[in-house]
C-alpha positions as CSV (number, residue, x, y, z in Angstrom):
1,M,41.0,31.9,-19.4
2,G,40.3,29.6,-22.3
3,Q,39.1,26.2,-23.2
4,D,40.6,22.7,-23.2
5,G,40.2,20.6,-26.3
6,D,41.8,19.2,-29.4
7,G,39.6,20.9,-31.9
8,S,36.2,19.9,-30.4
9,D,34.0,22.5,-28.8
10,T,34.8,22.5,-25.1
11,E,34.4,24.8,-22.2
12,A,36.8,27.7,-21.5
13,K,39.0,27.5,-18.4
14,T,40.0,30.3,-16.2
15,S,42.4,30.1,-13.3
16,K,41.7,27.1,-11.0
17,T,41.0,27.3,-7.4
18,P,43.1,24.9,-5.4
19,D,44.2,25.6,-1.8
20,A,44.9,29.3,-1.5
21,K,48.6,30.3,-1.9
22,E,50.1,33.6,-0.8
23,E,53.3,35.1,-2.2
24,H,53.8,37.7,0.5
25,G,50.6,37.9,2.6
26,T,50.7,36.8,6.3
27,T,48.7,33.7,7.0
28,A,49.5,33.1,10.7
29,E,46.6,31.6,12.6
30,P,45.4,32.8,16.0
31,A,45.8,30.7,19.1
32,A,43.2,28.0,19.5
33,G,39.9,29.3,20.7
34,T,40.5,32.8,19.5
35,D,38.8,34.8,16.7
36,E,40.4,37.1,14.2
37,P,41.4,40.3,16.0
38,G,38.6,42.7,16.5
39,R,35.9,40.4,15.0
40,N,33.3,38.0,16.3
41,T,32.2,35.5,13.7
42,T,29.2,33.2,13.7
43,D,28.0,30.8,11.0
44,S,24.5,31.0,9.4
45,S,23.0,29.5,6.6
46,P,32.2,44.3,-23.5
47,R,29.6,43.5,-19.8
48,A,28.7,40.1,-18.7
49,P,25.0,39.2,-18.8
50,E,23.1,40.9,-15.9
51,T,20.9,37.8,-15.2
52,D,23.9,35.6,-14.2
53,H,24.4,35.0,-10.5
54,D,27.3,32.7,-10.7
55,D,29.3,34.5,-8.0
56,D,26.8,33.5,-5.3
57,D,25.1,30.3,-6.4
58,D,27.6,27.9,-4.9
59,E,28.0,29.6,-1.5
60,D,27.3,26.9,1.1
61,R,27.2,29.3,4.0
62,K,27.5,33.0,4.9
63,I,29.6,34.4,7.7
64,E,28.1,37.1,9.8
65,L,30.8,39.4,11.1
66,G,30.7,41.5,14.2
67,P,31.6,45.2,14.5
68,Q,34.8,46.5,13.0
69,F,37.6,47.9,15.1
70,T,40.6,50.2,14.3
71,L,44.1,48.7,14.6
72,K,44.6,50.5,17.9
73,E,41.4,49.0,19.3
74,Q,42.4,45.6,18.0
75,L,45.8,45.8,19.8
76,E,44.1,46.8,23.0
77,K,41.6,43.9,22.9
78,D,42.7,40.8,24.8
79,K,46.0,42.4,25.5
80,D,46.5,40.2,28.5
81,D,46.3,37.1,26.3
82,E,50.0,36.6,25.5
83,S,49.5,34.1,22.6
84,L,46.9,36.3,20.9
85,R,49.0,39.4,21.4
86,R,52.0,37.7,19.7
87,W,49.8,36.6,16.8
88,K,48.5,40.2,16.3
89,E,52.0,41.5,16.3
90,Q,53.1,38.9,13.7
91,L,50.1,39.8,11.5
92,L,50.7,43.5,11.7
93,G,54.4,43.3,11.3
94,S,56.0,46.8,11.0
95,V,52.7,48.7,10.5
96,D,52.8,52.3,11.7
97,I,49.8,52.2,14.1
98,E,49.9,56.0,14.6
99,A,49.5,56.5,10.8
100,V,46.6,54.1,10.1
101,G,45.3,53.0,13.5
102,E,42.1,55.1,13.6
103,T,40.6,53.9,10.3
104,L,37.9,51.2,10.4
105,E,37.8,50.0,6.8
106,A,40.7,48.6,4.8
107,D,41.6,50.3,1.5
108,V,42.5,47.6,-1.1
109,K,43.7,48.7,-4.5
110,I,44.3,46.1,-7.3
111,V,47.2,47.7,-9.2
112,S,48.0,45.4,-12.1
113,L,47.4,42.1,-13.8
114,G,50.4,40.1,-15.0
115,I,50.3,37.3,-17.5
116,K,53.4,35.0,-17.2
117,S,54.3,32.4,-19.8
118,P,57.5,30.4,-20.0
119,G,60.0,31.6,-22.6
120,R,58.5,35.0,-23.2
121,P,58.4,38.4,-21.4
122,D,55.6,38.9,-18.9
123,I,52.6,41.0,-19.9
124,V,51.7,43.6,-17.3
125,L,48.4,45.3,-17.6
126,S,47.4,48.3,-15.5
127,I,43.9,48.2,-14.0
128,P,41.7,51.0,-15.5
129,E,40.1,53.3,-12.9
130,N,36.6,52.5,-14.1
131,G,37.3,48.8,-14.2
132,N,36.4,48.4,-17.9
133,P,39.2,48.1,-20.4
134,K,38.4,49.1,-23.9
135,G,38.4,46.5,-26.6
136,S,40.2,43.2,-26.3
137,W,42.4,43.5,-23.2
138,F,44.9,40.8,-24.0
139,T,45.5,37.7,-26.3
140,L,46.6,34.3,-25.3
141,K,48.2,31.8,-27.7
142,E,46.4,28.5,-28.0
143,G,48.2,25.5,-26.4
144,S,50.4,27.7,-24.3
145,R,51.2,27.6,-20.6
146,Y,50.4,30.7,-18.6
147,S,49.6,32.0,-15.1
148,L,48.0,35.2,-13.8
149,E,49.7,37.4,-11.1
150,F,47.9,40.2,-9.3
151,T,49.7,43.1,-7.6
152,F,47.7,45.0,-4.9
153,E,48.0,47.4,-2.1
154,V,46.5,47.3,1.4
155,K,46.1,50.5,3.5
156,N,44.4,51.7,6.6
157,N,43.4,48.4,8.3
158,I,43.6,44.6,8.0
159,V,41.6,43.1,5.1
160,S,40.2,39.8,6.1
161,G,39.4,37.0,3.6
162,L,40.4,38.7,0.3
163,K,38.9,36.6,-2.4
164,Y,39.2,36.4,-6.2
165,T,36.3,35.3,-8.4
166,N,36.3,35.1,-12.2
167,T,33.5,34.2,-14.7
168,V,33.9,33.7,-18.4
169,W,31.4,33.8,-21.3
170,K,31.7,32.9,-24.9
171,T,29.0,34.0,-27.3
172,G,26.8,34.9,-24.3
173,V,27.0,31.5,-22.7
174,K,28.8,31.0,-19.4
175,V,31.6,28.6,-20.0
176,D,33.6,28.7,-16.7
177,S,33.8,30.3,-13.2
178,A,36.6,30.2,-10.7
179,K,37.3,31.3,-7.1
180,E,40.4,31.5,-5.0
181,M,40.9,32.7,-1.4
182,L,43.9,35.0,-1.4
183,G,44.1,35.5,2.4
184,T,44.2,38.1,5.2
185,F,46.6,41.0,4.7
186,S,47.8,43.8,7.0
187,P,48.4,47.4,5.7
188,Q,51.9,48.1,4.6
189,A,53.8,50.4,2.3
190,E,55.0,47.6,0.0
191,Q,52.7,46.0,-2.6
192,Y,51.6,42.4,-2.3
193,T,51.6,39.9,-5.2
194,H,49.6,36.7,-5.6
195,E,50.2,34.3,-8.5
196,L,47.4,31.9,-9.5
197,P,48.2,28.3,-10.5
198,E,49.5,27.7,-14.0
199,E,47.1,26.9,-16.8
200,T,47.3,25.7,-20.4
201,T,45.2,27.3,-23.1
202,P,43.4,24.9,-25.4
203,S,44.0,24.6,-29.1
204,G,41.7,24.0,-32.0
205,M,39.2,25.9,-34.1
206,F,36.4,25.9,-31.5
207,A,38.7,27.1,-28.7
208,R,39.9,30.1,-30.6
209,G,37.9,33.4,-30.6
210,S,36.7,36.2,-28.3
211,Y,35.6,35.8,-24.7
212,S,34.0,38.2,-22.2
213,A,34.9,38.0,-18.5
214,R,34.1,39.5,-15.1
215,T,36.7,39.5,-12.3
216,K,35.9,40.6,-8.7
217,F,37.9,41.0,-5.5
218,T,35.8,40.9,-2.3
219,D,36.4,40.3,1.4
220,D,34.8,38.8,4.4
221,D,32.7,41.9,4.9
222,D,31.3,41.3,1.4
223,K,32.9,44.5,0.3
224,C,33.8,44.6,-3.4
225,H,37.2,46.2,-3.8
226,L,37.2,45.8,-7.6
227,E,34.9,44.6,-10.3
228,I,36.4,44.5,-13.8
229,N,34.6,43.6,-17.0
230,Y,36.7,42.9,-20.1
231,T,37.2,40.8,-23.2
232,F,40.2,38.7,-24.3
233,D,41.1,36.5,-27.2
234,I,42.6,33.1,-27.8
235,R,44.5,33.0,-31.1
236,K,46.9,30.9,-33.0
237,D,49.8,33.0,-31.8
238,W,50.7,35.8,-29.3
239,L,50.3,39.3,-30.6
């Protein structure tokens, strides 16, 4: 969430988006020739500035999803296909179907943001209910290594294609944007965690200062589970 540089004015960096990595989510794939359970997919072609559309301008294609199904309905579909049945059971794990099986939409709650840096205690920030922390939310030390870790809950149904996007501005100019696919997660009582790749904050006079950012969590249904707008600082030292 900063810039790279040695004192020259450079662009800020947020978390990179290499191949998606899950800490605890299930990533088993269905048998060849099968779709995600219960879905038919076909291919078809202070607040951040309102005029910026960075979250969508690099989408190469959109995925049109078929009707949703409850967990009970998903288990009933293709029940004679042994390989698909085993995959569904692996994805759902120990889910209590009787408790959540009649709900169509997944309920995803992003619980906290953790900032991890070697040699110092983790910073754990609760997500405000309105998604807009007051004042500067956190401070990063210039030239330090850090990674972001999100904790979240999934209830009611499977969430497919949970995705993280982040955009950063400095003095009103967009300086970076990032995306990462977190994965597909089944409902469970335990919380999931996902850690983004490690980054190094820049150093130098032009890297230091205040930044504004917007983070969103969306899924394959284009449902936004969280949009959070905040500011953060890069300083000479940790607070």
